[in-house]
C-alpha positions in Angstrom: -18.2 4.9 0.5 -19.2 8.1 -1.2 -17.4 11.3 -2.0 -19.0 12.9 1.0 -17.2 10.4 3.2 -13.8 11.8 2.1 -13.6 14.3 4.9 -11.1 14.6 7.7 -12.2 13.1 11.0 -10.2 15.3 13.4 -7.5 12.7 14.2 -5.3 13.4 17.2 -2.3 12.8 15.0 -0.8 14.9 12.2 1.7 15.1 9.4 4.5 15.2 11.9 3.4 12.2 14.0 5.7 9.1 14.0 5.1 5.4 14.1 6.0 5.5 17.7 3.4 8.1 18.4 0.6 6.1 16.7 1.5 2.8 18.4 2.1 4.2 21.9 -0.2 2.5 24.4 -1.7 0.0 21.9 -1.8 -3.7 22.7 -1.9 -5.9 19.6 -1.1 -9.1 21.4 -2.8 -12.0 19.6 -3.0 -10.1 16.3 -1.4 -11.4 13.1 -0.3 -9.1 10.4 1.2 -9.5 6.9 3.5 -6.6 5.8 4.7 -6.7 2.2 8.0 -4.9 1.9 8.3 -5.2 5.7 12.1 -5.3 5.8 13.1 -1.9 4.4 12.0 1.7 4.3 8.4 2.3 5.4 7.7 -1.4 5.6 10.5 -1.9 8.1 9.1 0.9 10.3 5.7 -0.6 10.0 6.9 -4.1 11.0 8.8 -2.6 13.9 5.7 -0.7 15.1 3.3 -3.6 14.9 5.8 -6.0 16.6 6.5 -3.5 19.3 2.7 -3.4 20.1 2.8 -7.2 20.4 1.6 -8.4 16.9 3.0 -11.4 15.0 4.2 -10.1 11.7 4.6 -12.1 8.5 7.0 -10.5 6.1 6.9 -11.9 2.5 10.2 -11.0 0.9 11.7 -11.2 -2.6 15.1 -11.4 -0.8 14.4 -13.5 2.3 18.0 -13.6 3.5 18.2 -9.9 3.5 14.9 -9.6 5.2 15.9 -12.0 8.0 19.1 -9.9 8.5 17.1 -6.6 8.7 14.6 -8.1 11.1 17.1 -10.0 13.3 16.3 -7.8 16.3 12.5 -7.8 15.8 10.7 -10.4 17.9 7.6 -12.2 16.5 8.5 -11.9 12.8 8.2 -14.6 10.2 9.9 -14.2 6.8 8.7 -16.1 3.8 9.8 -15.9 0.2 7.6 -14.0 -2.3 8.1 -12.0 -5.5 5.2 -9.7 -6.3 6.2 -9.8 -10.0 5.7 -13.6 -10.1 2.1 -14.6 -9.4 3.1 -18.3 -8.9 5.4 -17.0 -6.1 2.5 -14.9 -4.7 0.2 -17.9 -4.6 2.8 -20.1 -3.0 3.4 -17.5 -0.3 -0.4 -17.2 0.3 -0.6 -21.0 0.6 2.2 -21.1 3.1 0.5 -18.4 5.2 -2.8 -20.3 5.0 -1.2 -23.5 6.1 0.5 -21.8 9.1 -2.2 -19.4 10.4 -5.9 -19.6 11.0 -6.7 -15.9 10.6 -5.3 -12.6 9.7 -6.1 -9.3 11.4 -4.1 -6.9 9.3 -2.6 -6.9 5.8 -0.3 -4.0 5.0 0.6 -3.7 1.3 3.7 -1.5 1.6 6.0 -2.9 -1.0 6.3 -1.2 -4.4 8.4 0.3 -7.2 8.5 3.8 -8.6 9.4 5.3 -11.9 11.2 2.3 -13.2 12.7 1.8 -16.7 10.3 -0.1 -18.9 9.9 -3.7 -17.8 7.6 -6.4 -18.9 6.2 -8.9 -16.4 4.3 -12.2 -16.9 2.5 -12.1 -20.2 3.8 -8.7 -21.1 2.2 -6.6 -18.4 3.7 -3.2 -17.6 5.9 -3.8 -14.6 4.8 -1.0 -12.2 1.1 -2.0 -12.6 2.0 -5.7 -12.3 4.1 -5.3 -9.1 2.2 -2.5 -7.3 -1.3 -3.7 -8.2 -1.6 -7.1 -9.7 0.8 -8.8 -7.2 -1.0 -7.3 -4.2 -4.4 -7.9 -5.8 -3.6 -11.6 -6.1 -2.2 -11.9 -2.6 -5.2 -10.3 -0.9 -7.7 -12.3 -2.9 -5.8 -15.6 -2.0 -5.7 -14.6 1.7 -9.3 -13.4 1.9 -10.6 -16.4 3.8 -8.1 -15.7 6.6 -9.0 -12.0 6.6 -12.7 -12.9 6.8 -11.9 -15.3 9.7 -10.4 -12.4 11.7 -12.4 -10.1 14.0 -12.7 -7.0 12.0 -9.6 -7.3 9.8 -8.2 -4.3 8.0 -6.3 -4.1 4.7 -4.1 -1.1 4.2 -2.7 -0.3 0.7 0.1 2.3 0.1 -0.9 4.5 -2.7 0.7 7.9 -3.3 0.1 11.5 -4.3 1.5 10.3 -7.6 -2.0 9.0 -8.4 -2.7 12.6 -9.5 -0.6 12.0 -12.6 -3.2 9.9 -14.3 -6.3 7.8 -13.9 -6.4 4.3 -15.3 -5.5 4.3 -19.0 -8.3 2.0 -20.1 -7.3 2.3 -23.7 -3.7 1.2 -23.0 -3.0 0.2 -19.4 0.3 -1.6 -20.3 1.7 1.3 -22.4 1.9 -0.7 -25.6 1.9 2.6 -27.6 4.9 4.2 -25.7 6.2 4.1 -22.2 6.3 6.9 -19.7 7.7 5.9 -16.3 5.9 8.6 -14.3 2.5 8.0 -15.9 3.0 4.3 -15.3 3.7 5.0 -11.7 0.7 7.3 -11.4 -1.6 4.7 -13.0 -0.4 2.0 -10.5 -1.0 4.3 -7.6 -4.5 5.1 -8.8 -5.0 1.4 -9.1 -4.0 1.0 -5.5 -6.6 3.5 -4.4 -9.4 2.0 -6.6 -8.6 -1.4 -5.2 -9.3 -0.2 -1.7 -12.7 1.1 -2.8 -13.8 -2.2 -4.4 -12.2 -4.6 -1.9 -13.9 -2.7 0.9 -17.3 -2.9 -0.9 -16.8 -6.7 -1.3 -15.4 -7.4 2.2 -17.4 -5.2 4.5 -20.1 -7.7 5.2 -17.4 -10.1 6.5 -16.0 -7.3 8.6 -13.0 -6.7 6.3 -12.4 -3.0 5.8 -9.8 -1.5 3.4 -8.0 1.8 3.1 -5.5 3.4 0.7 -3.1 6.1 1.7 -0.4 8.6 0.8 2.4 8.2 3.3 4.0 11.5 2.4 7.2 12.5 0.7 10.0 10.3 2.1 13.4 9.3 0.7 13.7 5.5 1.0 14.7 2.6 -1.2 11.7 3.4 -3.4 13.8 5.9 -5.3 16.4 3.3 -6.1 15.6 3.4 -9.8 16.1 7.2 -10.0 19.6 8.7 -10.5 21.0 11.1 -8.0 20.9 13.8 -10.8 17.1 13.3 -11.2 16.5 13.7 -7.4 18.7 16.8 -7.3 16.8 18.3 -10.3 13.5 17.7 -8.4 14.9 19.5 -5.3 14.7 16.4 -3.2 18.3 16.0 -2.2 21.7 17.8 -2.5 24.7 16.5 -4.4 25.6 14.4 -1.3 22.2 12.7 -1.2 21.1 14.6 1.9 17.3 15.4 1.9 16.7 19.1 1.4 13.2 19.1 -0.1 10.4 20.9 1.8 7.9 18.8 3.8 9.8 15.6 3.5 9.1 13.1 6.3 11.3 10.7 8.1 10.6 7.0 7.5 8.9 6.8 10.9 6.6 9.7 10.0 5.9 8.1 6.7 4.8 4.8 8.3 2.5 6.6 10.8 -0.5 7.0 8.5 -0.5 3.3 7.6 -0.3 2.3 11.3 -3.1 4.7 12.1 -5.2 3.2 9.3 -4.5 -0.3 10.8 -5.4 0.6 14.3 -7.4 3.8 14.8 -10.8 3.4 16.5 -11.9 6.5 14.5 -12.0 4.3 11.4 -14.2 1.6 13.0 -17.2 1.1 10.7 -15.6 3.0 7.9 -13.7 1.8 4.8 -12.9 2.5 1.1 -11.3 5.8 2.1 -8.0 7.4 1.0 -5.9 8.7 3.9 -3.0 11.1 4.4 -1.2 12.7 7.4 -3.0 10.3 9.8 -6.5 11.4 8.8 -9.0 11.0 6.0 -8.0 13.1 3.0 -10.3 15.6 1.3 -11.1 15.4 -2.4 -8.8 17.6 -4.5 -9.7 19.7 -7.5 -8.8 18.2 -10.9 -6.0 20.8 -11.5 -4.7 21.1 -8.0 -1.0 20.7 -7.6 0.1 17.3 -6.3 1.8 18.7 -3.3 -1.5 20.3 -2.1 -2.6 16.9 -1.0 -6.0 15.2 -1.2 -7.3 12.6 -3.5 -8.7 12.9 -7.1 -12.3 11.9 -7.5 -11.3 9.4 -10.2 -9.2 7.5 -7.7 -12.2 6.8 -5.4 -14.9 6.4 -8.1 -16.9 3.2 -7.4 -17.6 2.5 -11.0 -14.0 2.8 -12.0 -13.1 0.6 -9.0 -15.5 -2.1 -10.1 -14.2 -2.0 -13.7 -10.6 -2.3 -12.5 -11.6 -5.2 -10.3 -13.0 -7.1 -13.3 -9.9 -6.3 -15.4 -7.7 -7.5 -12.6 -9.6 -10.8 -12.1 -9.4 -11.5 -15.8 -5.7 -10.7 -16.0 -4.5 -12.5 -12.9 -7.0 -15.4 -12.6 -7.2 -14.6 -8.9 -10.0 -16.2 -7.0 -12.7 -13.5 -7.0 -14.1 -12.2 -3.8 -17.9 -11.9 -3.9 -20.2 -9.9 -1.8 
């Protein structure tokens, strides 16, 4: 993947397309997918879309009872316990999936946290980087043999326009010198985008292609750590919690880009790209406003992606994927 590959492809879908629009007419019978966070918000819409097209969907869940209740009316779903903040739990979930299935066709990393109070995870890692990146990094590495056994598997990672807030803070990735919840979120989302670049480079020879994406602005459970006052101040909602912000999507519209990434024939033979509004995003200027869209060059830089990969292997002890 090069910067020149970050150009829109002329997708038939757009920012207003829904999960139902993208899935219409697709037959995913025989396909097996993993969807983290697949029982609420965008993850739930993603699970429903894949299942409606005939896929078997495995939903790792920190709260499996709640997940089973949310997915009670969705056929072909399997809920297993997993906590992205606990790498032993992640490895146990991966082992359970490996024992139960012979291949994976899709892995959708939808779960995440945003703008949380300062939390330390594991050996003192900053919580947003640990959950949004290290947890998914470990899960995907552990499941790589199943992905490589699939017929052209795809990995889709939810990043965010929030990546424009900062690149990787190589000097202090865990905010040991002072915590900022939004910079921590931005770094984690940049990490998601860089992960897609390097994992695609490592997996493409086995037919495993990887994409990162911005789903759009959506009010879901992702904002649970923010007060109502904060959301009102940002112009997202009114005093009753009703969405009033411009250009906000419904959860179904928010799930559309991920489902397009997972299934579009336009992406065949491609990977390591950052997507938005059901198409490949353009590269944005360094000072461009976040809401203007696009991806910063630092979030798709191959050298930064390789450096983050080595940092992540060293931190997590995950089984490295080699080319």
